[in-house]
N, CA and C atoms as a LAMMPS dump frame, in Angstrom:
ITEM: TIMESTEP
0
ITEM: NUMBER OF ATOMS
228
ITEM: BOX BOUNDS ff ff ff
-5.0000000000000000e+02 5.0000000000000000e+02
-5.0000000000000000e+02 5.0000000000000000e+02
-5.0000000000000000e+02 5.0000000000000000e+02
ITEM: ATOMS id mol type element x y z
1 1 1 N -31.183 16.357 -41.728
2 1 2 C -30.509 16.706 -40.616
3 1 3 C -30.246 15.46 -39.305
4 2 1 N -29.196 14.831 -39.18
5 2 2 C -29.392 13.952 -37.993
6 2 3 C -29.121 14.648 -36.399
7 3 1 N -29.868 14.405 -35.544
8 3 2 C -29.696 15.057 -34.362
9 3 3 C -29.824 14.173 -33.29
10 4 1 N -29.047 13.811 -32.134
11 4 2 C -28.905 12.937 -31.205
12 4 3 C -29.008 13.34 -29.9
13 5 1 N -28.901 15.121 -29.645
14 5 2 C -29.318 15.1 -28.345
15 5 3 C -27.849 15.459 -27.781
16 6 1 N -28.1 15.284 -26.372
17 6 2 C -27.084 15.769 -25.501
18 6 3 C -26.705 14.629 -24.644
19 7 1 N -27.418 13.454 -24.867
20 7 2 C -27.136 12.128 -24.336
21 7 3 C -25.792 11.316 -24.567
22 8 1 N -25.378 11.342 -25.726
23 8 2 C -23.806 10.727 -26.042
24 8 3 C -22.948 11.995 -25.463
25 9 1 N -22.843 13.05 -25.722
26 9 2 C -21.769 14.049 -25.121
27 9 3 C -21.882 14.024 -23.496
28 10 1 N -22.8 13.796 -22.8
29 10 2 C -22.917 13.865 -21.543
30 10 3 C -22.136 12.69 -21.043
31 11 1 N -22.652 11.546 -21.549
32 11 2 C -22.122 10.054 -21.419
33 11 3 C -20.646 9.912 -21.497
34 12 1 N -20.321 10.455 -22.672
35 12 2 C -18.565 10.318 -22.789
36 12 3 C -18.22 11.384 -21.879
37 13 1 N -18.538 12.204 -21.608
38 13 2 C -17.741 13.018 -20.666
39 13 3 C -17.71 12.502 -19.235
40 14 1 N -18.906 12.049 -18.597
41 14 2 C -19.087 11.464 -17.288
42 14 3 C -17.993 9.873 -17.551
43 15 1 N -17.753 9.311 -18.255
44 15 2 C -17.197 8.347 -18.425
45 15 3 C -15.526 8.521 -18.533
46 16 1 N -15.334 9.772 -19.341
47 16 2 C -13.893 10.357 -19.176
48 16 3 C -13.661 10.76 -17.725
49 17 1 N -14.441 11.27 -17.081
50 17 2 C -13.931 11.758 -15.911
51 17 3 C -14.151 10.711 -14.917
52 18 1 N -14.907 9.783 -14.91
53 18 2 C -14.84 8.73 -14.175
54 18 3 C -13.355 7.937 -14.196
55 19 1 N -13.011 7.558 -15.674
56 19 2 C -11.788 7.063 -15.91
57 19 3 C -10.618 8.051 -15.29
58 20 1 N -10.634 9.354 -15.588
59 20 2 C -9.554 9.904 -14.581
60 20 3 C -9.505 9.809 -13.375
61 21 1 N -10.526 9.654 -12.691
62 21 2 C -10.643 9.38 -11.13
63 21 3 C -10.198 8.131 -10.767
64 22 1 N -10.6 7.21 -11.348
65 22 2 C -9.98 5.832 -11.176
66 22 3 C -8.694 5.45 -11.257
67 23 1 N -8.258 6.427 -12.494
68 23 2 C -6.579 6.276 -13.018
69 23 3 C -5.907 7.138 -11.358
70 24 1 N -6.262 8.246 -10.969
71 24 2 C -6.159 8.831 -10.139
72 24 3 C -5.877 8.048 -8.508
73 25 1 N -7.089 7.476 -8.475
74 25 2 C -7.01 6.344 -7.436
75 25 3 C -5.935 5.452 -7.435
76 26 1 N -6.069 4.712 -8.69
77 26 2 C -4.9 3.758 -8.811
78 26 3 C -3.456 4.121 -8.537
79 27 1 N -2.968 5.28 -8.727
80 27 2 C -1.791 5.714 -8.703
81 27 3 C -1.327 5.783 -7.115
82 28 1 N -2.269 6.627 -6.553
83 28 2 C -2.31 6.735 -5.085
84 28 3 C -2.176 5.31 -4.274
85 29 1 N -2.958 4.647 -4.658
86 29 2 C -3.102 3.395 -3.891
87 29 3 C -1.336 2.539 -4.176
88 30 1 N -1.135 2.938 -5.303
89 30 2 C -0.067 1.914 -6.067
90 30 3 C 1.135 2.625 -5.174
91 31 1 N 1.417 3.875 -5.059
92 31 2 C 2.337 4.581 -4.229
93 31 3 C 2.056 4.26 -2.825
94 32 1 N 1.124 4.263 -2.432
95 32 2 C 0.924 4.294 -0.727
96 32 3 C 1.242 2.561 -0.467
97 33 1 N 1.123 1.692 -1.448
98 33 2 C 1.437 0.308 -1.117
99 33 3 C 2.802 0.031 -1.027
100 34 1 N 3.466 0.841 -1.967
101 34 2 C 4.892 0.854 -2.546
102 34 3 C 5.666 1.247 -0.866
103 35 1 N 5.379 2.232 -0.496
104 35 2 C 6.069 2.773 0.562
105 35 3 C 5.306 2.326 2.08
106 36 1 N 4.416 1.58 2.132
107 36 2 C 3.913 1.298 3.162
108 36 3 C 4.74 0.953 4.551
109 37 1 N 5.84 0.057 4.059
110 37 2 C 6.863 -0.844 4.867
111 37 3 C 7.731 0.335 5.186
112 38 1 N 7.961 1.436 4.626
113 38 2 C 9.101 2.122 4.856
114 38 3 C 8.888 3.415 5.883
115 39 1 N 7.675 3.802 6.457
116 39 2 C 7.295 4.699 6.821
117 39 3 C 6.584 4.222 8.38
118 40 1 N 7.106 5.032 9.505
119 40 2 C 6.635 4.701 10.904
120 40 3 C 4.964 4.436 10.86
121 41 1 N 4.72 3.18 11.602
122 41 2 C 3.225 2.985 11.541
123 41 3 C 2.675 2.184 10.204
124 42 1 N 3.591 2.242 9.006
125 42 2 C 3.35 1.711 8
126 42 3 C 2.415 0.271 7.994
127 43 1 N 1.509 -0.172 7.163
128 43 2 C 1.012 -1.484 7.21
129 43 3 C 1.661 -2.732 6.839
130 44 1 N 3.126 -2.26 6.03
131 44 2 C 4.081 -3.301 5.485
132 44 3 C 4.973 -3.571 6.728
133 45 1 N 5.812 -4.993 6.407
134 45 2 C 6.845 -5.146 7.021
135 45 3 C 7.989 -5.354 6.735
136 46 1 N 8.802 -4.363 7.252
137 46 2 C 9.898 -4.012 6.787
138 46 3 C 10.972 -5.058 6.672
139 47 1 N 11.902 -5.57 6.069
140 47 2 C 13.089 -6.56 5.931
141 47 3 C 13.677 -7.073 7.454
142 48 1 N 13.815 -5.9 8.091
143 48 2 C 14.679 -6.114 9.625
144 48 3 C 13.553 -7.186 10.107
145 49 1 N 12.233 -6.977 10.048
146 49 2 C 11.511 -7.635 10.929
147 49 3 C 11.194 -8.842 10.436
148 50 1 N 10.978 -8.892 9.135
149 50 2 C 10.819 -10.272 8.73
150 50 3 C 11.894 -11.276 8.904
151 51 1 N 13.196 -10.801 9.13
152 51 2 C 14.351 -11.667 9.466
153 51 3 C 14.536 -11.997 10.558
154 52 1 N 13.927 -10.869 11.807
155 52 2 C 13.854 -11.223 12.912
156 52 3 C 12.745 -12.452 13.397
157 53 1 N 11.788 -12.166 12.792
158 53 2 C 10.585 -13.224 12.953
159 53 3 C 11.046 -14.809 12.312
160 54 1 N 11.994 -14.41 11.311
161 54 2 C 12.155 -16.095 10.918
162 54 3 C 13.344 -16.718 11.774
163 55 1 N 14.314 -15.931 12.264
164 55 2 C 15.502 -16.434 13.573
165 55 3 C 14.615 -16.788 14.574
166 56 1 N 13.332 -16.293 14.841
167 56 2 C 12.605 -16.801 15.957
168 56 3 C 12.066 -17.957 15.904
169 57 1 N 11.339 -17.986 14.923
170 57 2 C 10.442 -18.942 14.237
171 57 3 C 11.669 -20.324 14.22
172 58 1 N 12.473 -20.222 13.705
173 58 2 C 13.56 -21.054 13.514
174 58 3 C 14.335 -21.685 14.913
175 59 1 N 14.218 -20.939 16.055
176 59 2 C 14.969 -21.123 16.937
177 59 3 C 16.072 -20.766 17.544
178 60 1 N 16.749 -19.812 16.575
179 60 2 C 17.792 -19.302 16.579
180 60 3 C 18.078 -18.258 17.608
181 61 1 N 16.964 -17.512 17.977
182 61 2 C 16.925 -16.614 19.182
183 61 3 C 15.636 -16.648 20.109
184 62 1 N 15.936 -16.346 21.076
185 62 2 C 14.836 -16.87 22.221
186 62 3 C 13.872 -15.504 22.393
187 63 1 N 12.908 -15.585 22.788
188 63 2 C 11.83 -14.481 22.722
189 63 3 C 12.188 -13.384 23.49
190 64 1 N 13.006 -13.475 24.485
191 64 2 C 13.695 -12.273 25.106
192 64 3 C 14.388 -11.533 24.347
193 65 1 N 15.222 -12.222 23.743
194 65 2 C 16.229 -11.504 22.324
195 65 3 C 15.543 -10.974 21.222
196 66 1 N 14.435 -11.519 21.101
197 66 2 C 13.513 -11.167 19.958
198 66 3 C 13.115 -9.465 20.249
199 67 1 N 12.534 -9.695 21.727
200 67 2 C 11.983 -8.206 22.104
201 67 3 C 12.998 -7.079 21.956
202 68 1 N 13.901 -7.887 22.665
203 68 2 C 15.259 -6.683 23.034
204 68 3 C 15.653 -6.089 21.696
205 69 1 N 15.671 -7.08 20.631
206 69 2 C 16.302 -6.512 19.061
207 69 3 C 15.039 -5.567 18.659
208 70 1 N 13.868 -6.375 18.8
209 70 2 C 12.648 -5.255 18.2
210 70 3 C 12.856 -3.635 18.877
211 71 1 N 13.264 -3.465 20.171
212 71 2 C 13.303 -2.315 20.824
213 71 3 C 14.338 -1.577 20.259
214 72 1 N 15.631 -2.26 19.868
215 72 2 C 16.755 -1.764 19.467
216 72 3 C 16.609 -0.856 18.038
217 73 1 N 15.478 -1.69 17.347
218 73 2 C 15.584 -1.636 16.011
219 73 3 C 14.32 -0.43 15.702
220 74 1 N 13.787 -0.098 16.788
221 74 2 C 12.552 0.728 16.87
222 74 3 C 11.191 0.152 16.241
223 75 1 N 11.086 -0.868 16.043
224 75 2 C 9.867 -2.05 15.507
225 75 3 C 8.793 -1.889 16.567
226 76 1 N 7.682 -1.663 16.247
227 76 2 C 6.719 -1.973 17.409
228 76 3 C 5.924 -3.085 17.777
């Protein structure tokens, strides 16, 4: 009779557990990255802020107009 002990059973179980944990972490990270720009205090820059910065960089608006528009839009 061939007997290998508990090693392969524990190793495979541990690998499966780590794989599941990694999958959950990846899903949570992807969802948080997707919605980061849509929540207050998020890390991402929303479209309105990108457009506003572009207009300031091209000289279409002054710094005062930029700041006033940011306040109106509720951007920090």
